[in-house]
N, C-alpha and C positions, 0 to 999 in steps of 0.2 A: 339356431335350426337345424338341428340334427338329422340329415335326410339320407336316405340311399339313394343314389344316382345313378349308378351303372351296374347291369348285371351284364357278365359275357358268359355264352359257353365254349367249349371246344380249346380249352388251355389243358396242362397235364393232369389226368386223372391220378391224384396222387393222396394219400391218406397216410398221417400219423407223420409226415415230414418235417421237414425244419427249414426256416426261411429269415432273411434279415434284408433291411432297406438299405440301400446304398445311394445316396443321392436320389434321383428320380427314379431309381430302378429297385426292383426284389429279387434277390436270388434265391430259388427254392434248391434244397439239397435232397436227395434220396426220397424216402417214403417207398410205399407200396402200393400196388393195386390187384386186387383180387384176381386170380387166375393167371397173373405171371409168372413167369419162371425166374426163381431165384438161384440162378447161379452162383457157386459160391465166392469167388472173387470178381465177379462182376463190377466193371468201376462205378462210381454213385453217379447219377446223373444229376446235372446242374439244370436248371431253365431260369431264365431272366425275363422278368415281366416291367416293359419299358412302360411307366404311369403316364406318360405324355402320347406315347402313338397307341396306348391300350394293345399292344400285341406281345405274344410270346416271344420267348425264343429259345431253341435247346442249344447250348454249348456241345462242342462237338468233343468227343474222347480224349483225354491226354495221351499222348503215345509217349509209351514206357519202354525204354533202351534196356531189358533184361529185368531179370525177376528184382533186384534190390531196386530199381528204381519204380516199380509197381507197389512196393510198399508204402510209399511217399503218397500215394493215393488211397483213399478209403474204398472199401468195398459198399456195394449198394447195404442199404441198413436202414432200418425205421425207429422212434423210439429216442433219436437222437438230439441233440441241440447245437444251434448255431448263433454265436453272437460276433459282433463286429465292435474291432477296437482299431482305430486309425484307418489303414487300408488292408486290414488283415480280416479275415472270418475265421473264426476257430470252430471247428467241429470236434464232439465231444461225446461219447457213449454213444448208446443204439443197440441195435441186434440185427443178425438176420437169421433165417431157419436153419442155415447150414452151419456157422461158423458161430454162433451164440452171440453173446453181448462183447463189447470191446472197451478197452479203457485206454487206446492210443489217442495223442492229441495229435488233430490233425489241422495244417493251416492253409486257407486258401487266398492267394495276392490279387484282391481284386484288380490291380492295375494292368497285370500281365495273364491272368487266369492260370495262374502256375499254383500246384499243390507242394508243399514241402512239409514234414515231419519235425518239429523244433527239438533243441534237445532238451530233456528236461530235468530235474533233480526233484528231491524230496518226497515225500509220503504221496504216492500215487494213489486215486481213489480205485477200488475195486472196481471192475467192468459192471455197467448198471444200463438199464433201459427205463425211461419215464420217468426220470429226473429232472430238474430244472437247473437254468444256468443264466446269470445276469451280468452286467458288465456295472463295476463302479469304480471312476478312476483308470487307474492301469491295473485293476485285478477282477478276475472271474470266477463268482462265488456259485459254487454247485451244492443244489441241496436233494436231499430225499433220492427216489428212483428205489427200481428193482435189483437188489445187487445178487448177479447169476453165481458167485461160488458161496456165499452164504445163504442162497435161497431165501432170501427174506427182504421186506421193506426195510429203506432206511431212512432215518431222519439226523444224519451225520450233516454239517456244513464243513466243503473243502474249498479251499481257495487257491486259487493258481496266482503267482504275481506275473505280471507277463514282462516286468523288467528285469528278473533275474531268472525265469523260468520255473520256478519253484513251486510246487504245490506244498501246502501243509492243510493238517487237520484243524480247523477251528477248535479251542477249548472255549465251546459256547456256555457262558452262564445263564441260569433261569431256568424255567421249565419248556423242554424244547415243544416243538410242534410233534405231533405225531409221525409216526413211520409212516412213510405214505409212497404211491406213485403216481403220475398223471395229474400231479397238480400244477396249479401255477406259483410261479414268485417274480415280482414285479418291483423294481428300485425305485421308490420316490425320495430323493433329497439323499440323505446316508442312512435310509432304512430298507430292509426286504418285507415286502409283503407277500404272504404266503396263503394261498386262498384252494380249499377242495382236494381233490385226489383222492385215490381210493385206499383206504387203510382197511385193518383187520380190529377187531372188536378188544380181541386177546393179546395183541401187542405184535412185535414185528414179524411173526410167520403168520403167513397165508393159509388159515384155516376154513375159507369159505365161510367166515362169518364177517361179511364187508359192512364196511360203514364208510359213510360220506361227509367228512368235516364241512359245515357249511360257515364256521366261524374263522375271523381271520388272524393270522398268528404273524406278530411283528418282531423281526430280526433287527437290531441296531447294530451295524456294521462298526460305530465307534468305541463302542462299550462291549463289543461281543457278546450282547446277551439278548433273549430272547426277554421281552418285556409282557409285564401283565397289563394285559389293556381293558378297556370298559367293555361290558357286551352290549351289541347294538340290538336293537327290537327289533326291528323288520330285517328278514335275514333272507338272502336267495336259498333254492334247494341245493343241498350239496351235491356235488357232481366232480365227476374227473373228466380228462381230454377236452375241455374247453380251453378258451382263449383269453388272454388279458393282457393290458396294456394300460400306460398312463397317458394323460393329458389335462394339461394345466393344472398339476399337482393333484389331481383324483385318479381312482382306479378305477377301470371299467373291465367286465368279464361280459363273455357269450359265449351260448350253448352249452354243449357237454353232454354226459350222459350219465344217469344213476341207475345204477344194476338192480338195487332194492326195488326202485319204482319201475324198472323197465322202462324207464323215459329218458327220450332224446329233446334238448330244449334248443330255442333260438331268441331268446331272452338276450337283452341287454340290461344290465345292471350297472350303476355307478355308485363308488364307495368315497364317501369324504373322511380321510384320514384325520383329521386335524380332531387334538384331543376335547375340543369341548363338543366336536361332530360326532365322530366316529360313528358314520351311518351309512345304510344302503338306503337307494333309490332306484326302484325303476324304472327305465327310460323307454321311450316309445318313440322310436325317429319316423319321419315320413318316410312313404315308399314304399316299394314291395321289397321285403329281404328276402336274407337266406331261410330254406326250411330247414326243422331241427336238426341238428349233426352234431357230431364229435371227431375229435382227431384232425379238425382243421387248421390252418397257418392263416395268422395275422399280422400283418405288419403296418407299422406308421410312416406315411410319406407326406411332409408338412401337416396340415390339417386333416388329412386324410385317412381311412383305415380302409388297406386292401386284404380282404379276406377270401381266401379260396380253400378248395379240397374239401377234403373229410368223407364223410362215411354215414349215413342214413338208413332205417330200415326201408325195406321195397314199400311203395306204396301201395301195390297190391296184397300184401299180406297182412295189410292192418299195422299195430305196431309191433307185429313179429317177435323172434325171438332175438338172441344174441349173433346167429348164424345168418340170418337171412339179411343181410345188409348190401347197399347200392352206395359205389364209390363215387365220387363228384369228379367233375373235371371244368367246374364252373366259378366264376370269379365276381365279387361284390366290392363297391367301393361305397362307405360310409362316410361322408362328407360334413365335418362339424360346423364349417361355413362357407356354404356353397355362394361362389359370388355370382352376381347377376347375369352373367353369359351362361353358365351352368344352368340356373334357375329357367333361363329362356329357352336354353336347348332342352331342356326337360318338358317344357311346355310344347315346344314343336312335336315332340314325340310322342308324348300323353293324348294330345288331341289331334295327332294325325293331320298336322297344318301342311299346305303348301311349300317345299321347299323351292322351288323353281327359280325364285327371284333370290336365292341367299348365294352367296361366294362359295366359290370351288371349294374354300378351304374348310369353310362350315359346314358345307354337305359332307365333305369327309371326315370331319369330325365327329356328324350325327351319325353317319353310318358306322363310324368305329364302336359308338358307344352301343349299339344297338344289333350289330351283326356278329357272327361267329368268328371269334377272337383264334383263327389255326395257329399251330405254331408255325411261324416262318423257318426255313430251312437256315443253317447256318450260312453267313455271308463268307465267302473266302475271298480276301484281295489278289488282285491278279500279280501283286506286287509280290507275292509271298506272305 
């Protein structure tokens, strides 16, 4: 019984950020908010959401001793990726308005909140944003994106072996996915499922003739080949800047934007990758979910999806043009198997039931599910 259980306002207002879940917490890195000042080398900000207390905390900036150490910390950016491998979060790519795109690999240690830049070798991918990154075993796979130097969309697959810290360009066989950016790539088993994104009708260069692919492309990491796949009957609209995640061996996508239709989405679709099935189905969770949006983040914690941020057309402008957008500071939780306690709490909230006789901790939990999730200040220990 899929259900939207929690809606909180007042988190970090972020668009085109990158986030990963670590245990019961979600770490969110960078992104932008319209109207904010983007100083060239301002440190990327890190916000942490605790899924137990339902509260945000902003980590204090890292103190950097001199210019050399400052290079260990990424500058503020958007359109980057974040992946978790053991206790290290790897941040790659992205851009900001002053520095342009980046291809330095940054690593964030979740145990001590320290940044470092691992020593790497091999063929480093060109600086880009709007790519995807996913982890399989000890390898990070980077696909697509918009390459700054070539000034075009990419459809290459790059692999980072984190045991040797060596980059390589994958010599992929088969018919590759189109050149694209702001797609999603999701690992299920040993295969990478690529969906959506913005491409150009005529090839890798952006000629303002945008197309939005809505067919799944599958890359097999064991044979390094793009597979020929059956065509699904029912298809979601093509889109970019959506969210994708896997649950119980199936692929889910939420939201996104299609410029040809000038439409933002808030639909949820499920894809069954089995060769006998290979089919999409629209899913309608119970409860009130997010408004149509793009460039949000989505992370899985247990059986729950934590979705936050993104941008939407301003309501008073109708569906409006590309530039009349409203950035979000809200957060939603989508629960795949809400327990009885969660369902009871929802009933108390939905029917405005009297809470006087409830235990203090339950009243606190009900309050946390419904009230403003102000970012608490970083807590500094008195022990230094």
